[in-house]
N, C-alpha and C positions, 0 to 999 in steps of 0.2 A: 801249587801245593793244595791238595784236597784233604779235607778233614772228615773222617768218619766218626760217628759216636757209637761206642760199644756199650750196651746196657744189659745184655743177656748173658747168663752164665755159659751157655753153649758157645756163644761167640768168643767169650773170654778164653774158654778152654782151647779153642782152635788157635788162639793167639800165642800159646805158650812157647812154641819154638822160635817165633819171631821175637818175642819178648826176651827170652834167654839170650838170643844172639845179640840183640841191642845192648843188653846188660853187660855182656862180656866185652863188647867193643867200646862202649862209652867210657871214657876216662873219668867222667864225673859221676858215674853210677855209684850208689852206696846201698847198703843192705835193705834199707826201708823202701827202696824202689824195686827190689827184686820180685820176681814172680813168686818165689817161695814165701816171702812175707805177705805181699799184698793180696795174692789170690786167696790166701787163708783168712786174712783180716777182713776183707771185704764181704765175706760170708755173713758177718755179724749185722750188716745192714743191707740185705740182699736187694731191696728195691730202691736204694738211694745212691748206689755207686754208679760211676760211669767212667769211661776212658776216652779221651779225645785222642784220636790216632791219625797222624799225618802221613800221607803217602805222596810221592812225586810221580808215580806211575798210574796206570789204569786200575779200575776196581779189581781186587784180588791180588794186587802186587804187595810186596812187603812194606810194612810201615817203617818210617825213618825216625819218628818221634812219638812218644806216648806221654800223655798227661793224665794221671789217674785223679779222679775227683770224687767228692762226697757231697750230696745234696741234703740240706736240712731245711726244715720249715718252721717258721715262727709266727705266732698269732698275737696281735695286739689285743689284750683283754678288754681294753676300753672301747675299741672301735670294731673289733671283729675282722679287721683287715689283716690278711696274711702276707708275709713276704718270704722269700727264699734266701738262704745263705749257702755259699759254696765253700767247702774246705778242701784242702789237699787230702787225698784219700786216706793216708795213714795217720792223720792228726788224732791226737789223744792216746795213741799207742806208739807212734813213731817219733823218734827224736829229730829226724831230718825229713825233709821233703824236697821235691824238685821235679825235673823233667828228664826222662830218658831220651837221648838223642844220638843218632849215628854221627860219627865224625864227619865234618864237612857239610852238614845240613842245618846247623843251628840258625844261620842267617836267614834261611827261608822258612824253616819249620816253626820256629818259636813265634815269629810275628803272625804266622797263619793261625797258630793256636790261640794267640791273644785276640785276634780279630774274631775268631769263633766265639770266644768267651763273651765278647760284646754283643753277640747276637742272642745270647741266652737270657733267660728271665731270672734275675737275682737282684737283691738290694745290697748284699754284702759279699765280698770275695775275700776270704781269709787266706792270704799267702803266708802261711805260718811255717817257721823253721826252714826257710829256704836255704839249702846247702847247694849253692850254685856259684859258678865263676861270675865275676863282675860282668863279663861280656854277656853271658846268658841271662843274667838277672836284668840287665838293662834292656836286652831285646824283649823281654817279657813286660817289664814295667812301662817302658816307653811306648809300647804299642797298645797299652791299655789307657793311654791318655785320651780323655773324652770330656767334653764340657758338662756332661751329665753326672760326672763322677769326681770324687776326691780321693786322694791316696795319702796315707799317713804311715810313717814308720812307727812301729809299736815297740816300746822298751819292754824287756822281760827280766827286770831286776827284782829279786825277791826282797821285799821290804824288811822281813824279819831278820835275815842274816846277810843281806846285801850281796847275795850271789847273783851273778849275771848269767842267765840261762841262754844268752845268745853267744856266749863264749864256750867253745868246745875243745878241751885239752885232749891230746892223743900223743902217745909215744911211738915214734918210728923205731922199729925193731931191727937190730943188726942180725948178722947170721949166727952168732953164738952168744951164750949166756954171759960169759966173762966180759966180752966186748960191751954188752949192754951195761953191765954194772960199772965198768970203767968209764964209759962214755956218757952215760945218762944219769948217774946218781952221784950224790955228794959222798964224801968219804964216810960221814957218819951214817947215812942211810945204807950205804953199801955194807958197812960192818954189821949193822943190825940185821939186814936181810940175810947175809951169809951165816951169822950166828944162829938166828932162829930157824933157818932152813936146815942147818946141820942138826939142830935139836929135834926138828921134825923128822928128818931122814933117819936119824940114829936112835929114835926113841920108840919104845913100845907103848908109851903113855899117850902120845899124840899121833894122829893119822888123818889123812885126807881121803875121802871117798868121792867117786864120781857117780852121779845119778845114772842108773840104768833102768831097764824095763821092770826089774823087781823092786826098785827103791824109788822110782820117780814120784809117786804120789806122796810117800813119806817125806822125801827131801824137799819137794815143793811146799808141803805143809810146814816143815821146820823153818825154812827161810822166810816164808810169808808171815808166820806167827811172830818171829823175831822182829821183822820189819814193822808189823802192825803195832807191837808194843812200843817201839821207839817213836813211831810217827802218829800215834793216836791223839796226843794232845794238840798237834798242829793240823791234822787232816780232818778231825771232827766227823761230821756226817758223811763226808766224802769217802771215808775209809773203807766201809764194806764194799762199795762199788769198785774202788781201786784194787782191793784184794781179789775180788772176783775177776776183774778184767786181766790182772796179772796172772792169775791161775790159768785162765784160758790161753793167754799168750804163751805161757811156758809149756802147757800141754801141746799146743799146736806146734811150737818150735821143736819139742822133743819128737813128735811124730814125723816132722820133716827132716830131722837130723841136724838141726841148727841150734840146739841148746847144749850149753856146757854148764853144769851146775855142781861145783865141788863143795863139800861140807867138811869143815874142820871139827874133829872130835877129840875129846879128852876122855879116854876110856869109852864108855857108852853115852857120854854126855856131849851133845852138839854145842860147839862154842860159836859157830858162825858159818856163813856160806855166802857165795857170790853166784849171781846168775848172769850168764853171757849169751848173747846171740852171736852165732858163728857164721862168718861169710867166707866160705872156702874159695869162691871165685875171686874175690878181691883181697883174699888173705888177711882178713881183719877179724879181730875179736872185739866185740862191743859190750862193754860192761854196763849192764842194765839195772841191777838191783843188788843190794847187800842187806844181810840181816846178821846180827850178832847178839850174843848174850851179854847185856850191859853189866852184869854182875860178875863176870869171869875176868880175872886179872892175872892169871898165871902165864899167859902168853898174849902178845898183841895180835889178835886174830886178823884184823884188817891188813896189817903189814905182812903177816905170814901168808895169807891167802893171795894177796896181790903179787907178792914175790913169787910164790909157787905158780900162779897162773901166767905171769909173764914168762917165766922159765919154760912152762909147758907150751906157750904160744910159740916161742922161739924154736923149741924142739920140733914142733909141728910145721915149721916153715912159714908161719904168719909174719906179715911185714908191719902190721899196725895193731896197737893196743889202745882202743878208743874208749875214753871215759865218758863220751857223749856230752850232753848239755850240762853247763854249770861250772863255774870256776872256783869250786871249793878248794881251800888251801892245800889239803892233804894230797890232791892229785899232782901237785907240782913237785912232790918228792920223787916222782917216777920218771923224770926226764921228758916231760911233755912239751909239745908246741901247740899254740892256740890256732883254732880256726873260728872265724866269726860267721854265724848264720844270721839271716835277716827275717824279720816279721813285718809284713806290710798289710794294712787293712785298706781295701778299696771299697768304697760304698757310694751309693747314689745320693745326690743332694736332697732328693725328696723323701728318702726313706722307703720309697715304694720300689717294686721290681722294675728293672728295665723292661720296656714294653707294656708296663702297667697291667700285667697279668701274671698269675702264678705259673710256675713250671708244671707242665702236665703230669710229671712223675710224682708230684707232691699231692695229687688229688686225694689219695688214700689218707694221708696225714691230715689234710684240711678237713676232710669229711669226718674223721674221728673226733677232731676238736670241735667242729660245728655241732656234731651230734651231742657231745657232752654239754655244751651250752644250751642246746635245745631241751635236753632232758632236765636241766637245772632251771628251766623257765626263763632263760636269758635270750629271748627270741630275736632281738635286734642284732646281737652279735652272731647268733646262729644263722640268721638270714643272710648277713653279709658273707659268711663263710660259704653257704650254699651257692650264692650267686657268683662268687669268685670261681667256684668249680665249673659252673655252667658256662662261664665265659670261655673256658678252654675246652670243655666237653659238654655241649648242650644236650647230649643224649645219654648222660650218666644216670642210670635207673635209680640207684639208691639216693642220689642227691635230689632228683625230681620228686621222689616219694617223700623225703624229709621236708623239702620246701613246700610241697602240697599240704602236708599235715600242718605245718606251721601257719601257712596262709589261712587254712580252714579254721584253726584255733583263733586267729585274729579276727575272723568274721569276714575275710575278703574272699567270698565264695566264688566270685567271677574268676579271680586269678587262680584260686585253688582248682577250679574246674578246668581251666586252660592247662594248668600244670599236669593234672592227672590225665587230661586228654593227650598231652604229649607223651606221657609215660605209657599209655596203653598202645600207642603206635609203635613204641620201641619194644615193649614187653606185652604182646597181645595175649599171652596165656597167663598173665599174672592175676590171680584171684583178688589179691589185695588192691591192685591198681583199679580194676573194674569196680570193685566194691566202693572204693573212695570216690571214684568218678560218679557213680550212680547216685550216691548220697548228696554230693555237691550239686549235681544237676537238679535233684529233687528240691533241695533247699532254695534253688533259684527259680522254682516253679517251671522249669523246663521239662515238663513231665513226659513229653513224647521222647525226648533224648534220654531221660532217666529210664523210661521203660525199656528202651533199646539196650541201655547199659546193663540193666538188671537181667534182661534176657541173655545177653552175652555171658554174664556172670554165671547164670544157671546152666548154660551150655558147658562151662568149665567145671562146675560142681553143682549137680542137680539137687544135692541134699541140703543146700543152704536155706533153712527156713526163713531167716531174716531177709534174704534176697527175694523170696516169694512174697513176703509181707510188703517189702518195698515196692515190688512190681504191682501188687494189688492196689496199693495206695495211689500210685501214679495213674493206673488205669481208671481208678475211681475219679480222680481229678480230671481225666480226659472224658468223663461221662461214659466210659465203656463198662457199664455196670455189670452186664452178664459175664464178661470175661473176668472182671475184677472179682466177682463173687465166686466164679469157678476156681480161680487161682488161690484165693484165700481159703475157701472151703477144703481144698485138697491138702492144705498144710495144717489145718486147724488142730488136728489131733496129734500131729507130729512135733509141734513146737513145745518149747519149755513153758512152764506155767506163766511167766511174765509176758512172754511173747503171745501165748495163747489168749491171754486177757485182751491184749491189744487187737489181735485178729478178730475176736468176737465183737469187740466194740465197733470195729470197722464194718463188720458184716451187718450189725444192727443199723448202723447209719445208712448202709446201702439199701437195706430193706425199707427203711423209713423214707428214703429219697424216692423210691419207686411206688410207694403206697398211694392210692387215689385220694384226692382231697375234695371237699365240698364246702358250700357256703351255708352257714347256719345263721338264720335271722333270729335275733333275740326278740321275744315279744315286746319287751319294754323299750327296745331301741331298734326297731326294724330297719331304720335307715342306715345303720352302721354294720358293716360286715367285718369279719376277721377270718384269717386263714387257719385251718386246722388240718392235721394229718391223721389219718386213721391208722391205728396199729394193725398189723397183719394178724 
């Protein structure tokens, strides 16, 4: 079994037909593993997603298993040491995660995927919200056993209301509405649903609308505002981000035809709404979010909306009404059965990445963080970040430049010169790199090398007065007085006032150095001589 790693959008797009075929055939596939959901969601972190793709045939043959992942980067603010964490690709938006696998291939494909994970560079592997059969889950977890790692099952019980988010209730739907009511609900619930749906169906006062192209923005706004008001006390500072991410999720789902968003109205006043993700392949409606006017008491909006939506799902031929994560008591009024998902954290014993180096795809993130520490004056942490990047990519231009600047600021001019020397080999047309190299060489009194660097800099940009001044200084130190004078004189009138003053001072020194000298004998002390220089 061979594992390919897909990281480019064009590669992912070519995979669509294979992905859809696997999704249709895999009995354990669920909406959050669908191409429709993941291909859209992964756009949000374009440089961090990957798909481990298992094939049993030669290159170009169809894949038999897919494991979508997301890479994250963390930096220890005390040490500057970075590590990587891997999440299932849909985490933070998807209630479920797992592996797509063709029937008959799990025993070979899943262990191969696990072995490939062990070759990657990470310190934590978050196997969050795994909705997989016991067989598949064991094939994955058991093949991640390694003396370098520990694995712990993570509870997901909300301490505030004791809701267990590893329990997922869902109602299996029969072929008709009356059968559902008779088989799945209590007599009390059945009577309430029938009574209030009759009131809805026969009333001009209450109505339910479905979001369409003309109302989608309005309806998303309505449901999210109701949800925001209810959850603001508990979500705190997280709330704006959650509202924003749900808005994006709903818009993407609407564009792909997988959003069902009914709103209950009393006249022109919205009373509540539900948002569903719709899986037409697996015939499942997934209840994602609810919002309701907590001040409205004329009709139980939650009961009415769920009753209406279950009836709608049955009429549309759906087989499952999934309440997703959480065993909130109200869900059990609708004839649900429980499925348990699993959350497992696998991490290294050292806290550092496997292989003791960062994942190369996290270079951009590490550089961004190292640069922030550099700008804040925290040079030790910044240097650690820069050096971690160079361990995996020794020819990374921006990192070499940042490290060179940092070393120069520390006064380590030998190392700075070596760093900028490496940079100009990689980026021979970089004016900044040659400028930095020339200055460092000059500070080291390596004036012949500095002069060569200044000349190269002037080839790239002949108008740099500062480079001509630097060249003149190094030539003067090399006792090439005539050339130094020519270089400095040529730029004297073109420089800014501050640099012009420095140039004129250097020219005076050059003239003084070449003036003749003589011995003057003082009459009172003819036996003592002193050196004097004649002004020109």
